C-alpha positions as CSV (number, residue, x, y, z in Angstrom):
1,M,110.2,163.9,21.7
2,K,112.3,166.2,23.8
3,P,116.0,165.3,23.6
4,G,117.4,163.4,26.5
5,F,114.1,161.6,27.3
6,M,112.5,158.4,26.1
7,W,109.3,156.4,26.1
8,V,109.4,153.1,28.0
9,T,107.8,150.4,25.9
10,E,109.7,147.0,26.0
11,G,106.7,144.8,25.4
12,V,104.2,146.7,27.6
13,K,102.0,149.7,27.0
14,A,103.9,152.9,26.3
15,V,104.1,155.2,29.3
16,D,105.4,158.8,29.2
17,T,107.9,158.6,32.1
18,R,108.1,162.3,32.4
19,S,104.5,162.5,33.8
20,A,105.6,160.9,37.1
21,L,109.2,162.2,37.3
22,R,110.3,158.9,35.7
23,C,112.6,160.4,33.2
24,Y,116.3,159.5,32.8
25,P,119.1,160.0,30.3
26,Q,119.4,157.6,27.3
27,S,123.1,157.4,27.6
28,G,125.8,157.0,30.2
29,V,126.2,154.5,33.1
30,N,124.0,154.0,36.2
31,M,121.0,155.5,34.4
32,L,118.5,154.8,37.1
33,T,118.7,156.4,40.5
34,D,117.3,155.3,43.8
35,V,115.2,158.4,44.0
36,Q,113.6,157.6,40.7
37,S,113.0,154.0,41.8
38,K,111.3,155.3,45.0
39,K,109.1,157.9,43.3
40,A,107.9,155.6,40.5
41,Q,104.1,155.5,40.6
42,P,101.8,152.7,39.3
43,S,100.0,153.3,36.0
44,T,97.1,151.6,34.2
45,S,99.6,149.1,32.8
46,H,102.8,147.6,34.0
47,Y,105.9,149.5,32.8
48,K,109.7,149.2,33.1
49,L,112.3,151.6,34.2
50,P,115.6,150.5,32.6
51,D,119.0,150.8,34.4
52,E,121.8,149.3,32.3
53,R,123.2,146.0,31.1
54,G,119.7,144.4,31.0
55,L,118.6,145.5,34.4
56,H,115.2,147.2,34.8
57,L,112.6,147.9,37.5
58,L,109.2,146.6,36.6
59,V,106.4,148.8,38.1
60,K,103.2,146.9,38.4
61,T,99.7,148.3,38.4
62,N,99.2,147.4,42.0
63,G,102.3,149.5,43.0
64,S,104.7,146.7,43.6
65,K,108.2,147.0,42.0
66,L,110.3,144.1,40.9
67,W,113.9,144.0,39.7
68,Q,114.4,142.0,36.6
69,L,117.3,141.1,34.3
70,R,116.8,140.5,30.6
71,Y,119.4,138.3,29.0
72,R,119.9,136.0,26.1
73,Y,120.8,132.3,26.6
74,Q,121.4,130.0,23.6
75,G,119.8,132.5,21.3
76,K,116.6,132.9,23.4
77,E,115.6,136.0,25.3
78,K,114.8,135.3,29.0
79,T,114.0,137.2,32.2
80,A,115.4,136.6,35.7
81,S,113.8,138.0,38.8
82,L,116.2,139.7,41.3
83,G,113.8,140.6,44.1
84,Q,111.4,143.4,45.0
85,Y,112.2,147.0,45.6
86,P,112.8,148.4,48.2
87,D,113.6,145.0,49.9
88,V,116.4,144.8,47.3
89,S,118.0,148.2,46.8
90,L,119.3,149.5,43.5
91,A,122.9,148.8,44.5
92,E,122.0,145.2,45.6
93,A,120.1,144.7,42.3
94,R,123.2,145.7,40.4
95,E,125.3,143.3,42.4
96,K,122.9,140.5,41.6
97,R,122.9,141.4,38.0
98,E,126.7,141.2,37.8
99,A,126.7,137.8,39.6
100,L,124.1,136.4,37.1
101,R,126.0,137.8,34.1
102,K,129.1,135.9,35.3
103,L,127.0,132.7,35.3
104,I,125.8,133.5,31.8
105,A,129.4,134.1,30.6
106,K,130.2,130.6,31.9
107,G,127.4,129.1,29.9
108,I,125.0,128.7,32.9
109,D,121.4,129.7,32.6
110,P,120.7,131.6,35.9
111,V,117.0,130.8,35.8
112,L,117.6,127.1,35.4
113,A,120.3,127.2,38.1
114,K,117.9,128.9,40.5
115,Q,115.2,126.2,39.8
116,A,117.8,123.5,40.4
117,D,118.8,125.1,43.7
118,K,115.2,125.2,44.8
119,E,114.6,121.6,43.9
120,A,117.8,120.6,45.7
121,Q,116.7,122.5,48.8
122,R,113.2,120.9,48.6
123,V,114.8,117.5,48.5
124,A,117.1,118.5,51.3
125,N,114.2,119.6,53.4
126,L,112.5,116.3,52.9
127,S,115.7,114.6,54.1
128,T,116.6,116.6,57.1
129,F,117.5,114.8,60.3
130,E,114.1,115.8,61.9
131,V,112.1,114.6,59.0
132,V,113.9,111.2,59.0
133,A,113.7,110.9,62.7
134,R,109.9,111.4,62.7
135,Q,109.7,108.6,60.2
136,W,111.9,106.4,62.4
137,Y,110.0,107.1,65.6
138,P,106.7,105.2,64.8
139,H,108.7,102.2,63.6
140,W,110.9,102.2,66.7
141,S,108.2,102.9,69.2
142,A,105.8,100.3,68.0
143,N,106.7,97.8,70.7
144,K,107.9,100.3,73.3
145,H,106.2,101.3,76.5
146,E,104.2,104.5,75.9
147,R,105.9,106.3,78.7
148,H,109.4,105.4,77.6
149,A,108.6,106.2,73.9
150,G,107.2,109.6,74.9
151,Y,110.4,110.4,76.9
152,V,112.6,109.6,73.9
153,L,110.5,111.8,71.6
154,A,110.6,114.7,74.2
155,R,114.4,114.3,74.4
156,L,114.6,114.5,70.6
157,E,112.5,117.6,70.5
158,A,114.3,119.3,73.4
159,D,117.9,118.5,72.6
160,V,118.5,116.8,69.3
161,F,116.3,118.6,66.8
162,P,117.5,122.1,67.8
163,A,121.0,121.0,67.0
164,L,120.6,118.7,64.0
165,G,116.9,118.8,63.0
166,H,117.4,121.3,60.1
167,R,120.5,119.6,58.7
168,P,120.3,117.2,55.7
169,I,120.9,113.9,57.3
170,A,123.6,112.9,54.7
171,Q,125.7,116.0,55.5
172,I,125.9,115.6,59.3
173,Q,129.4,114.8,60.5
174,A,130.6,113.4,63.8
175,P,131.8,116.8,65.2
176,E,128.2,118.0,65.0
177,L,127.1,115.1,67.2
178,V,129.9,115.8,69.6
179,A,128.9,119.5,69.9
180,M,125.3,118.4,70.6
181,V,126.1,115.9,73.4
182,K,128.7,118.2,75.0
183,K,126.1,121.0,75.2
184,I,123.7,118.6,76.9
185,E,126.5,117.5,79.3
186,A,127.2,121.1,80.1
187,R,123.9,121.5,82.0
188,G,124.7,118.4,84.0
189,A,122.6,115.9,82.1
190,L,125.3,113.3,81.4
191,D,122.9,110.4,81.1
192,I,120.7,112.3,78.6
193,A,123.7,113.2,76.6
194,K,124.6,109.5,76.3
195,R,121.1,108.5,75.4
196,S,120.8,111.2,72.8
197,L,123.9,110.0,71.1
198,Q,122.5,106.5,71.1
199,T,119.1,107.7,69.6
200,T,120.8,109.6,66.8
201,G,122.7,106.5,65.9
202,Q,119.4,104.6,65.6
203,V,118.0,107.3,63.3
204,F,121.1,107.1,61.1
205,R,120.8,103.3,60.8
206,Y,117.1,103.6,59.9
207,A,118.0,106.2,57.2
208,I,120.7,104.0,55.7
209,A,118.5,100.9,55.7
210,H,115.6,102.6,54.0
211,G,117.7,104.7,51.6
212,L,116.5,108.0,53.0
213,G,118.2,111.3,52.4
214,G,121.2,109.8,50.6
215,A,122.6,108.7,54.0
216,T,125.3,106.1,53.5
217,R,127.1,106.1,56.8
218,N,126.4,106.5,60.5
219,P,128.6,109.2,62.1
220,A,127.5,108.2,65.5
221,T,129.6,105.0,65.2
222,D,132.7,107.2,65.1
223,I,132.0,108.4,68.6
224,K,132.3,106.6,72.0
225,P,130.8,108.5,75.0
226,L,134.1,108.0,76.9
227,D,136.0,109.8,74.2
228,V,134.0,113.0,74.3
229,L,132.1,113.1,77.7
230,T,133.6,113.4,81.1
231,P,133.5,110.0,82.8
232,R,131.9,109.8,86.2
233,R,132.0,107.2,88.9
234,K,129.0,105.0,88.8
235,Q,126.8,105.5,91.8
236,N,124.7,102.7,93.2
237,Y,121.2,103.3,94.5
238,A,121.3,104.4,98.1
239,R,120.2,101.7,100.5
240,L,120.4,101.0,104.2
241,D,122.6,98.5,106.0
242,P,120.4,95.4,106.6
243,K,120.8,96.1,110.4
244,E,118.9,99.3,109.9
245,F,116.0,97.7,108.0
246,P,113.8,96.9,111.0
247,A,113.8,100.5,112.1
248,L,112.8,101.6,108.7
249,L,109.9,99.1,108.6
250,R,108.6,100.4,111.9
251,K,108.8,104.0,110.7
252,I,106.8,103.0,107.6
253,E,104.1,101.5,109.9
254,A,104.0,104.8,111.8
255,Y,104.1,107.1,108.8
256,N,101.6,109.9,109.2
257,G,101.5,111.1,105.6
258,S,99.2,109.9,102.9
259,P,97.8,106.4,103.5
260,I,98.3,105.5,99.9
261,T,102.0,106.4,100.1
262,R,102.4,104.4,103.3
263,L,100.8,101.3,101.7
264,A,103.0,101.8,98.6
265,M,106.1,101.6,100.7
266,K,104.8,98.5,102.5
267,L,104.0,96.8,99.2
268,M,107.3,97.7,97.7
269,S,109.1,96.2,100.7
270,L,107.1,93.0,100.4
271,T,107.4,92.6,96.7
272,F,110.7,94.5,95.9
273,V,109.5,95.3,92.4
274,R,110.9,98.4,90.6
275,T,109.4,101.7,91.4
276,G,107.9,102.2,88.0
277,E,106.3,98.7,88.1
278,L,104.8,99.5,91.5
279,I,103.4,103.0,90.9
280,N,101.8,102.1,87.5
281,A,100.2,98.9,88.9
282,K,96.5,98.5,88.0
283,W,93.9,96.5,89.8
284,S,93.3,94.4,86.7
285,E,96.7,92.8,87.1
286,F,95.9,91.3,90.5
287,D,94.4,88.0,91.6
288,L,94.0,88.4,95.3
289,E,92.3,85.1,95.8
290,G,95.1,83.3,93.9
291,Q,97.7,85.6,95.6
292,R,99.4,86.5,92.4
293,W,100.3,89.7,90.6
294,D,100.9,89.5,86.8
295,I,102.8,92.4,85.4
296,P,102.4,92.6,81.6
297,A,105.4,92.6,79.4
298,A,104.8,96.2,78.2
299,R,105.5,97.5,81.7
300,M,108.6,95.4,82.4
301,K,112.2,96.6,81.8
302,M,113.0,93.2,80.2
303,R,109.8,93.4,78.0
304,T,108.7,90.0,79.4
305,A,105.6,89.3,81.6
306,H,106.5,88.9,85.3
307,I,104.7,87.0,88.0
308,V,104.9,88.3,91.6
309,P,103.7,85.7,94.1
310,L,101.8,87.6,96.9
311,S,102.5,86.7,100.5
312,N,99.7,86.8,103.0
313,Q,101.1,90.1,104.2
314,A,101.0,91.6,100.7
315,V,97.4,90.5,100.3
316,Q,96.5,92.2,103.6
317,V,98.1,95.4,102.3
318,L,96.1,95.1,99.1
319,M,92.9,94.5,100.9
320,V,93.3,97.7,102.8
321,L,94.3,99.6,99.7
322,K,91.3,98.2,97.8
323,E,89.0,100.1,100.2
324,I,90.8,103.3,99.2
325,S,91.4,103.0,95.4
326,G,89.7,99.7,94.4
327,H,87.2,101.6,92.3
328,R,90.0,103.3,90.3
329,D,92.3,101.9,87.6
330,F,95.6,102.5,89.4
331,L,96.4,101.2,92.9
332,F,98.5,104.2,93.8
333,T,96.8,107.3,92.4
334,S,98.0,110.9,92.2
335,E,96.5,113.1,94.9
336,R,95.8,115.7,92.3
337,D,94.3,113.5,89.6
338,Y,92.9,110.1,90.5
339,S,93.1,109.0,86.8
340,K,96.9,109.1,87.0
341,P,99.4,107.2,89.0
342,M,101.5,108.8,91.8
343,S,104.8,110.5,90.9
344,N,108.1,108.7,90.7
345,N,109.3,110.9,93.5
346,T,106.5,110.2,96.0
347,I,108.2,107.3,97.7
348,L,111.6,109.1,97.6
349,G,110.0,112.1,99.2
350,A,108.4,110.0,102.0
351,L,111.7,108.4,102.8
352,K,113.3,111.8,103.0
353,R,110.6,113.1,105.4
354,M,111.3,110.0,107.6
355,G,115.0,111.0,107.8
356,Y,116.5,108.8,105.1
357,A,117.5,111.4,102.5
358,G,120.5,110.1,100.7
359,Q,120.4,106.8,102.6
360,M,117.5,105.0,101.1
361,T,115.5,104.9,97.8
362,G,112.7,102.9,96.4
363,H,115.2,100.8,94.5
364,G,117.0,100.2,97.8
365,F,114.3,97.7,98.8
366,R,115.4,95.5,96.0
367,G,119.0,95.6,97.1
368,L,118.1,94.8,100.7
369,A,115.9,91.8,99.6
370,S,118.7,90.5,97.4
371,T,121.3,90.8,100.1
372,L,119.2,89.2,102.9
373,L,117.8,86.4,100.7
374,H,121.3,85.5,99.4
375,E,122.7,85.5,102.9
376,Q,120.1,82.9,104.0
377,G,121.0,80.6,101.1
378,Y,118.0,81.0,98.9
379,D,118.7,79.9,95.4
380,H,120.4,82.6,93.3
381,Q,118.2,81.8,90.2
382,H,115.0,82.1,92.2
383,I,116.1,85.5,93.6
384,E,117.2,86.8,90.2
385,L,114.0,85.7,88.6
386,Q,111.9,87.4,91.3
387,L,114.0,90.5,90.8
388,A,113.3,90.2,87.0
389,H,117.0,90.2,86.4
390,Q,117.1,86.9,84.6
391,E,118.1,87.2,81.0
392,R,115.5,86.0,78.4
393,N,115.9,84.9,74.9
394,S,113.4,84.9,72.1
395,V,112.6,81.2,72.4
396,S,112.1,81.0,76.2
397,A,110.9,84.5,77.0
398,A,107.2,83.4,77.0
399,Y,108.0,80.7,79.7
400,N,110.7,82.1,81.9
401,H,108.4,84.3,83.8
402,A,106.8,81.3,85.4
403,T,110.0,79.3,86.0
404,Y,110.4,78.1,89.6
405,L,107.1,79.7,90.5
406,A,106.4,77.2,93.4
407,Q,109.9,77.9,94.9
408,R,109.5,81.6,94.5
409,T,106.1,81.6,96.1
410,R,107.5,79.9,99.2
411,M,110.4,82.4,99.2
412,M,108.1,85.4,99.0
413,Q,106.0,84.1,101.9
414,D,109.1,83.6,104.0
415,W,110.1,87.2,103.1
416,G,106.6,88.4,104.2
417,D,106.9,86.6,107.5
418,F,110.3,88.0,108.1
419,L,109.3,91.6,107.5
420,E,106.2,91.3,109.7
421,Q,108.3,90.1,112.6
422,Q,111.0,92.8,112.0
423,A,108.3,95.5,111.9
424,R,107.0,94.3,115.3
425,G,110.5,94.5,116.8
426,N,110.7,90.8,117.3
427,V,114.1,89.0,117.0
428,H,113.4,86.9,113.9
429,Q,115.8,85.4,111.5
430,L,114.8,84.8,107.9
431,Q,113.8,81.2,107.7
432,R,113.6,79.1,104.6
433,G,110.3,77.4,104.2
434,A,109.9,73.7,103.7
435,A,111.1,72.5,100.3
């Protein structure tokens, strides 16, 4: 053999490295060069090009090249992979070699340490905030309205997961939550920021209760929205002065937009339900002959079934509406897709076109009804029940929705008579019906 050259054997078939310019000196430091690594060609068998201190480049028959470190640990010879060439350069491979040799000097097996790191990362990936949150969501949403539950999931995916989703849930600290909510606040979404903080707290509680991800405490409890978010003055829903109500009713009667929108505003004024309860109303909920509207618990804010007694005027509106949408599921359908209800903004947009922008909202009908009914001495409990404000408890929730139904029915008919006269321009005071 020519001096200064060697055969590469090391457990694989012997290859004459000189045949592919793979020759290198037997002695000295930094024996292998980047040029030699680059020009190394595959052969019929795998072979190794050694560098020094246990590092070598394994050239496979398929042409791929892998850096490896051979070392001894507790008397056994082992091999650690340091990455592929050229993704890992010769210099980088040497750096990795030195790092692993330091571990070995401390009595740590680098292969076992790498396996332990991978397992720890696998466990961490199974316990990230997003993984736990997606386990929490079906449990939490089981008794929630589909629309509300979908909104919460969308908020998680848009705002929370990008900030916290990849983080192991047990490692998340309060400052991370603060950074998340302040980023949401920065775009002007203060309410979403508050709700996102509330939702993350629910996910942490779920993780702790079920022993997920090693979570032992809820960092959301360390944060109060007022401590980290800019407080804002609470704004009530815009509504007219009661003296301006008759003019609005007459404008609704003369509204030249969509007939469905006009009828929606009329029915809202007669029943003063919430906008969401109105626009999602289905014909299956109505008993026109019995003059009653039963809104199921799933659609109510209080999650309790609600009865709306229908005045003669409300029934008349519904009879007209039935000619338009009676063959569909929803009373108030979208103009683009009859299988869907109208938008939340439809009534608000109609009020704006009538000149009431910033002065009146769909919710304003509830405030006007409450004010006028209270002024005329109707029983506070009857009004609050009809507004679905009455608090319910787990024992009486199934019965409260029908409480004072006879009194509320008379009150709603008085209200219908009052609105009819106001819309006609007649001077008419709200009169309490016979007890």
